[in-house]
N, C-alpha and C positions, 0 to 999 in steps of 0.2 A: 844264511846257513841255518838249517833246521834244528841243529842240536847245540847252538851257541849258548843256550840257557845252561847246559851242563857245565861249560867252562866258566860261566858267571857264578854258578853255585860253588864250584871248587875254589874260585878266587875269593868269594865271600868267606868261605870256611877258613882259607889260608889267612885272610886278613884278621879274622876273629882270633885264630890261634896265635898269630904273631903279636897281637895287641894284648893278649892275656898270658904271655909268658910260656906258651906251648911251642917252643922253638923247634923241637924235633918233629912235632906234628906239622908245623908250618912247612918245614923242609920236605916232608913226605907228600904233603898236598901239592907242592910245586912239582914234584916228580910225577904225581898223579895227573896233573894238568898236562905235562909233557906226553905222558902215555896216551891220554885221551886225544890230544892233538894228532899223535902218530896214528892211532887207530882210526880216527875219523878220516884222516887223509888217505889211509890205505883202503878204506871202504868207499872212497870217492865221494865223500860227503861235503867236499869243498871247504874243509877246515882252513882257516887262515894260517899263514906261517906263524910259528911261535914268536911271541913278542915277550921281551923281558918284563918281569913283574916289577911294579913300582915299589922298590924296597922301602921307601919312606912311608908310603901309604899302607903297606902291609905290616910294617913293624918287624920285618925279618932282620935277623942279625947278619952282618957282613963278614 
């Protein structure tokens, strides 16, 4: 997938936010990732199906 790097950047930002107590930002970045996946899929860019984020790795609250 040619734009997979974008999903990686969003995931890295979400991880940083979660590990640094920016819980609201982390939640918004998860939504941003979902939007990016949807738009990539609708443009036929072959985006993979959405996979759940690793909550332990990202530090997101449950």
